[in-house]
Structures are given as C-alpha cells and as structure tokens.
N, C-alpha and C positions, 0 to 999 in steps of 0.2 A: 147787845151785839158782842161786846167784849167777853161776856160770860159764855156765850155760845162758842166763840173762837177758843177760849180756854178749855172748855169741855171737849171740844174736838181734838185739841192738842193732847189732852190728858188721856183720851181714849186710845186703845191700841189700834183700832181701825183708822182713826184720824192720823196717827203717826205714820202708819203704813202708806196712807194716801199721799201724805206730804213727801215721804221718801221716794215713792214711785213717781210722783210729779217732778221732783227734782232730777231723778235719773232720766226721765223722759226729756226734760229740757236740756240736760247735759248731752244726751245722745243726739238730740236735734241740732244743737250747736256744733257738735263734732262733724255731723254729716253735712250741714249747711255751710260750714266755714269755707270749704274749697270753692263753692259757688260764689260766696262773698268775695273771696280772694281773686277769683277769676274776673269778676266784674270790676273790682277796684284796680287791678292791674291794667285792665283795658282802657281806663281813663287816666293813666299816668304816662308822662313822657319817659322815654328811655333813660334819660339822665336820672330821674328820680328812682326808676326801677333798679338801676345799678349803683345807687348811692350807698355809702357805707352805713348810714343811719336808716334802719328799716322803718317804713311808714305803713300804717294800717289803713290809711285812706289817702287819696290823692291831694297833695298840697298844691300842685300845679295841675288843675283840672283841664283835660283836653279831650275833645271828641274826634280829633283827627284820625285815629286808627279806625273808628267806626265809619267815618266818611270815606276813608280810603277803601274800605271793603265794599261798602254799599255803592260806590261809584265805579268799582272795578267790573268790567264787562265779564271777565272770566268768573268772578264770584257769582254774578247773576246767573250765568249759565250753570254753574255748579248748584246753585240754589234751585233752579228749575229742574235739574237732573235729580236731585234728592227728592223733590216733591213728586216727580213722575214715577220714580222707582218705588217710593213708599206707597203711593196711591195704587199703583198697579199691583204690587205685591199684596196689599190689603184686600183689594177686590178679588184677586185670585184665591186668597186664603178664605175669604168669606164664602165665595161661590162654591168651593169644593168642601170646605170644612163644616159649614153649618148643616147642609143636607146629610153629610156623613155622620155627624153627631146625632141628628134626628133619627136616622136609620138604626144606629147603634143603641139609642136610648128607648125607642118605641117598639122595636121588633126583636125577635129572638134570632139574631144572626148566627149561623153556624160558625163555630170557632171564634166567637167574639172575644173570649179571654185571651187567646193567642194574639188576636189582632190588637187588643189594647196593650198587651205586653210588648208587642212590636213597636207600637206608638211610643211607649215609655222609653224603650231602648233608643229610639231615634233621637229623643231629647238629650241623650247623653253623648251623642256623637259630635265631635268638634267639626266645624265647617271645613277645616283644612283637609279632613279625610275625604270629603266629597268633591273637592275642587277638580281633581284630575278627571274622574269619570264624567262629571257634568260638563267640563270643558270640551271633552271629546264629543259628547252628545250634542251640545249646542253648536259646535263647529260643523258637525255633519248636517245639522238642520239650518245652518246659516243664520244663527241667532246672535253670534258674537258681535259686539258693538251696538247692541240695541237695548232698550229699556226692558224688554221681555226676558232676556237671559237672567240677569240678577233677580228680577221679580219672581220668576219661576223657582229659582234656587232658594230664595228667602221663604216663599210660600210653602215649599216642600217641608220646611221645618216648622212652619206656623200651623199647617193643617192638623198634624197630630196633637198639638197643644190645644187647638180649638175643640177637637173631638173630646179630649180628656176633660176640658172645662165644661163644655155644654152638654155632654151626655147625661150627667146627673140632673141637669135642669129639665131636659126632655123627659127623662125617666120619672121625674117627680110630678109631672102634669097628670091629673086624673084621667082615666080612660073615658069617663063620662063626657068629657069635652069632645072627644072624637065621635062618640055616638050622637051627641047633640048636633055636631057639625054635619054629620051625614043626614040626620033627620031634616035639617034645614036645607038640604040640597047641595052641600059642598062636596066637591070631589077631593081627591088626595092633595092636589096642589093648592086648591083654595083653602082647605083646612090648614095646610102648612103655613101659608102666608097670612091668613086672616086670624087664625087662632093661636098657632104655636109660636110664631115669631113675636107677636105682641106680648104673649104670656111670659117670655124669657127676655124681655127688653134689657134688663140689667146685665145679663150675661152677654147679650149681643154687643152692648156698649163696651164691655171689658175686652172682648176679642177684637173688636174693631180698633180700639186704642192700642192694644198690645201688638197687633199686626202692623199697624201704621208705624209705630215706633221701631219695630224690628227692621222695617225697610229704611226708615230715616237714619238709624244708627249703623247700618251695615257698612262694612269696610272690605272684608275679604272677598265676597262675591262681586262687588262692584269694581274692585281693583283688578280682579282676574278676568271677568267676562266683558268688561267695557274696554276693549283694546284701543279705542279711540280716546285720546285725552280729553276731548271736548265733551265726551259723554259721561265723564266721571262725576260723582256727587261731592258734596261738601267734605265728607269725611276723608276722601281720597286726595284732596288738593291742599291740605293744610301744610304739606311739606314745602310749598312754594315760598314760604316766608323764611326758609333757611337757604343761605347762600355761602359762598366762600368768604364773604366779607362779614359774616355774622348772622345772628338771628334777631329778627324784629319781634321782640316779645310782646310789646303792647298790641301790635297788629294781630299776632297769633291769639292773644287773649280775647280781643274783640271778635275775631273770627270764631273762636270757641264759644263765646257768649251767644252769638247769633245762632250757633248750632244747637245749644242746649235750651235756649229760651222757649222754643215751641214745646219741648218736652216738659219743662217746668210748668208752663201754662196749662198743658193738658192735665197734668196731675193735680194742679191746684183747683181747677174748675170741675174736674170729674173724679176727684178722689173718693167721694161718697159712693159712686157707682163702681169704681175699680175695686176698692176694699170690700164692699158688700158683695160684689159679684164673684170675686175670687174665693171668699170664705164660704159663700153659699154654694158655689159649684164644687167646693172641696168636701162638703159634708152631706149633701143631698145624694142619696144612693138608693 
C-alpha cells in the first residue's frame, strides 16, 4: 500500500491530482466559510458577538434567535409568501418554458436564431430596468399586492433560461421516437407528455430547481409589486431587525440561515442532477 502511494506521489499525474484536490478543498472552504459563519453567529448571544475576542464557535450556545423567528407571526407570514411566490413562478415558468423549448428544439421555427438571440439578451437585462413598465402593466390589470405579480415578473426571466437549457435536450432526441409514438397511436400532446418529458427528466429537474430558487431568492420584484407589507416574502422583511436602538445581529443571522437552508438542501440532494443537467444542456446541439 505504501509503495502504491509513493509511486502515485512520484508520478506527474499523481502530483497534479494532489494539487488539484488541495485547490478544490481550499476553494470549498472559502465558499463554505460564510455559511459556517452565518450559522455560528445565529447561535451566539449578542454579548459574545460584540466581544473583543473573536470566537469561531459559540461559547455560550443559544437557540433563542431561532425560536424568536419561528414563533414570530410576521415571520411565518413571510415564509408562506416566499413559498407561494416561488411555487407560482416555478409553475408559470415550466408551463410556458418547456413547451417553448420543445417547439424550438423539434421544429424549424422561422427566425429561431433571432428568437434565441433575444432570449440571450434578456438574460443580461437587470431587473431594475423592467420594474417601471411591469409596475404600470400590473397596476392596469389590478395585480399589485398579489402573489401573481412578482411570480409573472420572475417567470418572464426564467422562461428564456428554460428554453436555452432544454432546447438542446429536445433537439438531441432521435426522430424515430416521434415516429414510434405516432405508430402506437399517440397524438402530439400524448407524445410530448409520455415520450419527450420522461426522456429529458434530468433537464426538467434542473429547470424546476432553478425556477423555484429564482422565486425564493427574489427581492426586487417582491418589494416593488407587493405594495401590502403582509404580502412580502422573507427576503424583503429582514430589515425589521434594524431599529434606532441598534441591530440584533444574532436574530438576523438566524433569519438568514432559515432563508438559505432550503437552498443548501436542494443543492446537496440534487447536485448530481443539477450539474449533469446544466453541462448536458450546454453541449448537446
């Protein structure tokens, strides 16, 4: 065993693997440290947070900031609002984005290159550029102060992303599957739901996750279109921990931890599908 390790270290490839592994671990520590610090600060009392001696873990462990958030009625309303906005925007994105990607991938749509270029350009536009025209439109339709307004705004940016990701998937499916489905008596809609959707399951998981997280993390649209304070999500209500008497940092950190935990769990349990889906959708053409 020792000889095998020595031969690995002596070989050029083995040294490169060790260097790359070390760099990967270093990068992981750099990116994960803010999350670790967020969690540790949420379990510290304010006295320890502002102490002169910096501590990297809570010496006086407390769950009071977490209980304060979870027992707060306004927090529960904000949690419900975040879930409703994220779910609604995800459903709208999937309903409009997946069929559009199917049409762009399976059929020769006139002007498809211009359409795809337009989709790419929309991904570069900042949300602040769309706030005023969308606000006027939603105001005319009476959608301000509802879950639908921010959900539509979020999905308007998610649909082009879905088309860009899923179009190569649909394009890579052999035409023989369409012919086989027609021979078996499937119409266009049956072929789409029974053949095409299961064939690109990995891509569907990717766009579902990304669409949901886009709604979960949204701030600009939810702050602008939810004119009622009780309709605002978690991202828009974190300012309530700041007052003229100071900032309750441990409560803010607990609030932030609750906000990011669903995101972390999604990526931990679905990372195989997310990474594989994004890379596969990027190269299949």
